PyMOL CGO cylinders between C-alpha atoms (Angstrom):
from pymol import cmd
from pymol.cgo import CYLINDER

trace = [
    CYLINDER, 1.01, -215.95, -49.39, 2.63, -219.34, -49.74, 0.3, 1, 1, 1, 1, 1, 1,
    CYLINDER, 2.63, -219.34, -49.74, 6.24, -219.82, -51.03, 0.3, 1, 1, 1, 1, 1, 1,
    CYLINDER, 6.24, -219.82, -51.03, 4.87, -221.26, -54.24, 0.3, 1, 1, 1, 1, 1, 1,
    CYLINDER, 4.87, -221.26, -54.24, 3.15, -217.98, -55.02, 0.3, 1, 1, 1, 1, 1, 1,
    CYLINDER, 3.15, -217.98, -55.02, 6.52, -216.19, -55.03, 0.3, 1, 1, 1, 1, 1, 1,
    CYLINDER, 6.52, -216.19, -55.03, 7.30, -217.68, -58.44, 0.3, 1, 1, 1, 1, 1, 1,
    CYLINDER, 7.30, -217.68, -58.44, 4.41, -215.71, -59.89, 0.3, 1, 1, 1, 1, 1, 1,
    CYLINDER, 4.41, -215.71, -59.89, 5.33, -212.27, -58.47, 0.3, 1, 1, 1, 1, 1, 1,
    CYLINDER, 5.33, -212.27, -58.47, 6.77, -209.69, -60.73, 0.3, 1, 1, 1, 1, 1, 1,
    CYLINDER, 6.77, -209.69, -60.73, 9.14, -207.36, -58.90, 0.3, 1, 1, 1, 1, 1, 1,
    CYLINDER, 9.14, -207.36, -58.90, 8.86, -203.66, -59.48, 0.3, 1, 1, 1, 1, 1, 1,
    CYLINDER, 8.86, -203.66, -59.48, 12.46, -203.61, -60.77, 0.3, 1, 1, 1, 1, 1, 1,
    CYLINDER, 12.46, -203.61, -60.77, 11.51, -206.23, -63.41, 0.3, 1, 1, 1, 1, 1, 1,
    CYLINDER, 11.51, -206.23, -63.41, 8.78, -203.90, -64.73, 0.3, 1, 1, 1, 1, 1, 1,
    CYLINDER, 8.78, -203.90, -64.73, 11.36, -201.19, -65.57, 0.3, 1, 1, 1, 1, 1, 1,
    CYLINDER, 11.36, -201.19, -65.57, 13.32, -203.62, -67.70, 0.3, 1, 1, 1, 1, 1, 1,
    CYLINDER, 13.32, -203.62, -67.70, 10.74, -205.20, -69.92, 0.3, 1, 1, 1, 1, 1, 1,
    CYLINDER, 10.74, -205.20, -69.92, 10.94, -205.43, -73.71, 0.3, 1, 1, 1, 1, 1, 1,
    CYLINDER, 10.94, -205.43, -73.71, 7.82, -205.28, -75.87, 0.3, 1, 1, 1, 1, 1, 1,
    CYLINDER, 7.82, -205.28, -75.87, 7.63, -206.08, -79.55, 0.3, 1, 1, 1, 1, 1, 1,
    CYLINDER, 7.63, -206.08, -79.55, 8.65, -202.54, -80.73, 0.3, 1, 1, 1, 1, 1, 1,
    CYLINDER, 8.65, -202.54, -80.73, 11.87, -202.75, -78.61, 0.3, 1, 1, 1, 1, 1, 1,
    CYLINDER, 11.87, -202.75, -78.61, 12.43, -206.28, -79.94, 0.3, 1, 1, 1, 1, 1, 1,
    CYLINDER, 12.43, -206.28, -79.94, 12.18, -204.99, -83.53, 0.3, 1, 1, 1, 1, 1, 1,
    CYLINDER, 12.18, -204.99, -83.53, 14.83, -202.36, -82.79, 0.3, 1, 1, 1, 1, 1, 1,
    CYLINDER, 14.83, -202.36, -82.79, 17.12, -204.83, -81.03, 0.3, 1, 1, 1, 1, 1, 1,
    CYLINDER, 17.12, -204.83, -81.03, 16.89, -207.36, -83.88, 0.3, 1, 1, 1, 1, 1, 1,
    CYLINDER, 16.89, -207.36, -83.88, 17.59, -204.57, -86.46, 0.3, 1, 1, 1, 1, 1, 1,
    CYLINDER, 17.59, -204.57, -86.46, 20.79, -203.19, -84.87, 0.3, 1, 1, 1, 1, 1, 1,
    CYLINDER, 20.79, -203.19, -84.87, 23.00, -205.29, -87.07, 0.3, 1, 1, 1, 1, 1, 1,
    CYLINDER, 23.00, -205.29, -87.07, 21.36, -203.90, -90.22, 0.3, 1, 1, 1, 1, 1, 1,
    CYLINDER, 21.36, -203.90, -90.22, 20.96, -200.36, -88.87, 0.3, 1, 1, 1, 1, 1, 1,
    CYLINDER, 20.96, -200.36, -88.87, 17.16, -200.35, -89.08, 0.3, 1, 1, 1, 1, 1, 1,
    CYLINDER, 17.16, -200.35, -89.08, 14.35, -202.18, -87.21, 0.3, 1, 1, 1, 1, 1, 1,
    CYLINDER, 14.35, -202.18, -87.21, 12.97, -205.40, -88.58, 0.3, 1, 1, 1, 1, 1, 1,
    CYLINDER, 12.97, -205.40, -88.58, 9.27, -205.57, -89.38, 0.3, 1, 1, 1, 1, 1, 1,
    CYLINDER, 9.27, -205.57, -89.38, 6.78, -206.26, -86.62, 0.3, 1, 1, 1, 1, 1, 1,
    CYLINDER, 6.78, -206.26, -86.62, 5.76, -209.45, -88.41, 0.3, 1, 1, 1, 1, 1, 1,
    CYLINDER, 5.76, -209.45, -88.41, 9.39, -210.67, -88.44, 0.3, 1, 1, 1, 1, 1, 1,
    CYLINDER, 9.39, -210.67, -88.44, 9.88, -209.79, -84.80, 0.3, 1, 1, 1, 1, 1, 1,
    CYLINDER, 9.88, -209.79, -84.80, 6.73, -211.72, -83.93, 0.3, 1, 1, 1, 1, 1, 1,
    CYLINDER, 6.73, -211.72, -83.93, 7.91, -214.80, -85.91, 0.3, 1, 1, 1, 1, 1, 1,
    CYLINDER, 7.91, -214.80, -85.91, 11.25, -214.66, -84.09, 0.3, 1, 1, 1, 1, 1, 1,
    CYLINDER, 11.25, -214.66, -84.09, 9.59, -214.24, -80.76, 0.3, 1, 1, 1, 1, 1, 1,
    CYLINDER, 9.59, -214.24, -80.76, 7.51, -217.35, -81.50, 0.3, 1, 1, 1, 1, 1, 1,
    CYLINDER, 7.51, -217.35, -81.50, 10.56, -219.51, -82.38, 0.3, 1, 1, 1, 1, 1, 1,
    CYLINDER, 10.56, -219.51, -82.38, 11.49, -222.51, -80.30, 0.3, 1, 1, 1, 1, 1, 1,
    CYLINDER, 11.49, -222.51, -80.30, 14.23, -221.41, -77.95, 0.3, 1, 1, 1, 1, 1, 1,
    CYLINDER, 14.23, -221.41, -77.95, 13.24, -217.74, -77.72, 0.3, 1, 1, 1, 1, 1, 1,
    CYLINDER, 13.24, -217.74, -77.72, 12.59, -216.76, -74.13, 0.3, 1, 1, 1, 1, 1, 1,
    CYLINDER, 12.59, -216.76, -74.13, 9.13, -217.09, -72.83, 0.3, 1, 1, 1, 1, 1, 1,
    CYLINDER, 9.13, -217.09, -72.83, 7.41, -213.79, -72.17, 0.3, 1, 1, 1, 1, 1, 1,
    CYLINDER, 7.41, -213.79, -72.17, 7.16, -212.66, -68.54, 0.3, 1, 1, 1, 1, 1, 1,
    CYLINDER, 7.16, -212.66, -68.54, 3.79, -211.22, -69.40, 0.3, 1, 1, 1, 1, 1, 1,
    CYLINDER, 3.79, -211.22, -69.40, 1.37, -212.48, -72.06, 0.3, 1, 1, 1, 1, 1, 1,
    CYLINDER, 1.37, -212.48, -72.06, -2.08, -211.01, -72.32, 0.3, 1, 1, 1, 1, 1, 1,
    CYLINDER, -2.08, -211.01, -72.32, -4.90, -212.04, -72.67, 0.3, 1, 1, 1, 1, 1, 1,
    CYLINDER, -4.90, -212.04, -72.67, -3.64, -215.64, -72.86, 0.3, 1, 1, 1, 1, 1, 1,
    CYLINDER, -3.64, -215.64, -72.86, -0.54, -217.66, -73.87, 0.3, 1, 1, 1, 1, 1, 1,
    CYLINDER, -0.54, -217.66, -73.87, -2.59, -219.23, -76.71, 0.3, 1, 1, 1, 1, 1, 1,
    CYLINDER, -2.59, -219.23, -76.71, -3.51, -215.91, -78.36, 0.3, 1, 1, 1, 1, 1, 1,
    CYLINDER, -3.51, -215.91, -78.36, -1.33, -213.16, -76.96, 0.3, 1, 1, 1, 1, 1, 1,
    CYLINDER, -1.33, -213.16, -76.96, -2.08, -209.61, -77.98, 0.3, 1, 1, 1, 1, 1, 1,
    CYLINDER, -2.08, -209.61, -77.98, 0.66, -208.24, -75.82, 0.3, 1, 1, 1, 1, 1, 1,
    CYLINDER, 0.66, -208.24, -75.82, 3.86, -209.95, -74.75, 0.3, 1, 1, 1, 1, 1, 1,
    CYLINDER, 3.86, -209.95, -74.75, 6.64, -208.51, -72.60, 0.3, 1, 1, 1, 1, 1, 1,
    CYLINDER, 6.64, -208.51, -72.60, 9.98, -210.15, -72.00, 0.3, 1, 1, 1, 1, 1, 1,
    CYLINDER, 9.98, -210.15, -72.00, 12.78, -209.48, -69.51, 0.3, 1, 1, 1, 1, 1, 1,
    CYLINDER, 12.78, -209.48, -69.51, 15.49, -207.48, -71.28, 0.3, 1, 1, 1, 1, 1, 1,
    CYLINDER, 15.49, -207.48, -71.28, 18.21, -209.80, -69.88, 0.3, 1, 1, 1, 1, 1, 1,
    CYLINDER, 18.21, -209.80, -69.88, 16.49, -212.84, -71.33, 0.3, 1, 1, 1, 1, 1, 1,
    CYLINDER, 16.49, -212.84, -71.33, 16.19, -211.26, -74.77, 0.3, 1, 1, 1, 1, 1, 1,
    CYLINDER, 16.19, -211.26, -74.77, 19.71, -209.91, -74.76, 0.3, 1, 1, 1, 1, 1, 1,
    CYLINDER, 19.71, -209.91, -74.76, 21.02, -213.41, -73.81, 0.3, 1, 1, 1, 1, 1, 1,
    CYLINDER, 21.02, -213.41, -73.81, 19.11, -214.92, -76.70, 0.3, 1, 1, 1, 1, 1, 1,
    CYLINDER, 19.11, -214.92, -76.70, 20.39, -212.28, -79.07, 0.3, 1, 1, 1, 1, 1, 1,
    CYLINDER, 20.39, -212.28, -79.07, 24.04, -212.87, -77.87, 0.3, 1, 1, 1, 1, 1, 1,
    CYLINDER, 24.04, -212.87, -77.87, 23.68, -216.46, -78.77, 0.3, 1, 1, 1, 1, 1, 1,
    CYLINDER, 23.68, -216.46, -78.77, 21.61, -216.25, -81.98, 0.3, 1, 1, 1, 1, 1, 1,
    CYLINDER, 21.61, -216.25, -81.98, 22.47, -212.81, -83.44, 0.3, 1, 1, 1, 1, 1, 1,
    CYLINDER, 22.47, -212.81, -83.44, 26.20, -212.20, -82.79, 0.3, 1, 1, 1, 1, 1, 1,
    CYLINDER, 26.20, -212.20, -82.79, 27.21, -208.67, -83.39, 0.3, 1, 1, 1, 1, 1, 1,
    CYLINDER, 27.21, -208.67, -83.39, 23.84, -207.19, -82.43, 0.3, 1, 1, 1, 1, 1, 1,
    CYLINDER, 23.84, -207.19, -82.43, 25.33, -205.07, -79.67, 0.3, 1, 1, 1, 1, 1, 1,
    CYLINDER, 25.33, -205.07, -79.67, 27.82, -203.19, -81.88, 0.3, 1, 1, 1, 1, 1, 1,
    CYLINDER, 27.82, -203.19, -81.88, 27.12, -199.62, -82.70, 0.3, 1, 1, 1, 1, 1, 1,
    CYLINDER, 27.12, -199.62, -82.70, 25.61, -199.01, -86.08, 0.3, 1, 1, 1, 1, 1, 1,
    CYLINDER, 25.61, -199.01, -86.08, 26.64, -195.83, -87.94, 0.3, 1, 1, 1, 1, 1, 1,
]
cmd.load_cgo(trace, "trace")
């Protein structure tokens, strides 16, 4: 394996900390106290500036499944959705 191939490896630890669209819905809805719709989460995930998914299948052009690193999504939320981390009653 060449050093260039290392960029494409997914570490086992990364797999434990992936966020799918359902988790994204819940994270986005924390400020309101309820998840946002799947459609809204998909729109937000497609916005310019939202982190690129770590895994996109079957292709980047027409993804049916996308998974992001939790740290990337949390960083985006910290910047773009202040207050999302607070506990909702």
